[in-house]
Residue, then its C-alpha position, 0 to 999 in steps of 0.5 A: m398137814t392135808t397136802q403132806t398126806t396127799r404126797h405121801g398117800a400119792a409116793w406109795n401109789l407110785q411105789g404099788a404101781a411099779f411093784m405091780v408093773l414088775a410084778m406083771a413083767a414077771f409074770a410074762v417071763e413066767d409064762t414064755l419059760l413054761k412055753q418054751a419049756a412045754t415044747s420039750l417036756p410033756i404039760s403034766q412034767v412041766l406043772i409038777s416041776f414048776g411047782l415042787l421048786g415053788v413049794i419048795v422054795f415057799a415052805v423054806w421061806a415060811v419056815l425061816s420066818d417062824e411059821t409052819p409050811l402047812s396050816r389047818d385054816m387051809l382045810r377051810p371051805a373057802m380055802i378048798l374052793r380056792s384049791l379047786s379054782e387054782v387046780t383048773g386056772r393054772l392046767f387050762f391056763m398052762l395048756a391055752i399057753a403051750l398050744t396057742p399064741l402067748s398073745t391070745a390066752s394072755a389077753i383072754l386071761q385080762a377079763t378076770p378082774l371083769v369076772v371077779m367083778v360079776g362074782a362078787v355080785f352073787v357070792f357076796g352081795e355087792t352092787i353094780g351100777p349101770r355104768r360098771w356093767l356097761a364096762v363089764m359087757a365091753g370087756f365081755l365083748g373084747v373076749l368075743m372079738v379075740l376069740r372070733p366064735g363062729t368065724e374062720g379065725f376062731g380057734p377052738l383051743s382058745l377056750l382052754a385060756v377061757i376056762g383058765m381065766l374062770g379059775f383064776a377068777g374063782r380062786d380070786l373070789a375065794t381068796r377074798a374069804a380067806p382067813a387073814s390068819l394065813s401068810f402070803r408065803q403059807l398061800g404060796v405053799l398051798g398055790f403051788s401045791m395046787l400045780i402038782v396036782a394039775g400035772l398030776i391030772a393030765m400026767p394019764f393024757g399026755p406022753a410019757p415024763v422024760m428027762p429034761s436036759a439042763a437048759t430046760w432044767a435052767g428055763l424051769v428054775a428061771a420060772a420058779v425065779a420069775g413066779i415067786g418074784a411075781y408072786t412077792s411083788l404083786t402082795i407088795a403091791m397091793r399091801t402099799g398103794e390103794v387097790g383102786a390105784v394099783t389094780p389097773f397096772r395089772y393090764t400091763r401083764l398083757v403089753f410084756a406077754m405080747i412082746a414076749g410073743v413077737l420076740v421069742f415066738g413070733e407071733s403076730p396078734d391080728m387086728w381083732t386081737i389088738i382092738g379085743s385086747t384094747i377093748i378089755i384093758l380100757s374096760g377093766i380100767t374103767a370098772l376099777r376106776l368107777s368102783r373106786r369112786g362109788a367107794a369114795t361116794a359111800g365112804 
């Protein structure tokens, strides 16, 4: 009986991991298409158009599932904080992928789980053991290796990705306190609505909107499809396998992003970026595994 249960759990973890990899590949496709769209459209217009497409899809999906697209629970303090963090993350990460190499922005984004881990100490009173603190510190060292402040290789625009990453970390922390009554479709409506807000905030600081070409519209629609597929696959992954077994596969996003950066945009990540990215990934996986082991011991 125990063996059958173990095999069943392993199968669910494998399925969850597969959906997680699929989600990360789709997110990389989304980032690539949005970066391409930003070459011919103002960043504000890209955010608003992308947000509108996502809101429409998730709103229709919610209605077909007998749900209201909007809920009063979205006005709870935790959800307001989540929305503000989403706006920050979306706006600054969009600026990062538009103005800096995709591989660099994606590498910095991988530190999000480490920031969430530290944030949970102050927000939820969680504890982190010495080994996990070392893993977190190693991950931040990896971020510094990618950024290289104070050197000739430092690009100030890379700080946009850092701000975006902090925004996404705040969103993830606030999501932990989100009411269970909200479905992932309603959260999708809320999340993509914040893209529209981010675009409206950016609009006064950029060029005037222009009429997109047919190819650009096709790219935006494809980005929306990829983003919705990524969001859905991520939800399935987190609900299918154990969190500690599935979450480490989030780091495959960086692999897909680097491949896209090289093949689509002709990027050539230097050795510091590759080494820093590797440290971020290894430290993140180590911290997650230590967290899982600690939870199992406590249980």
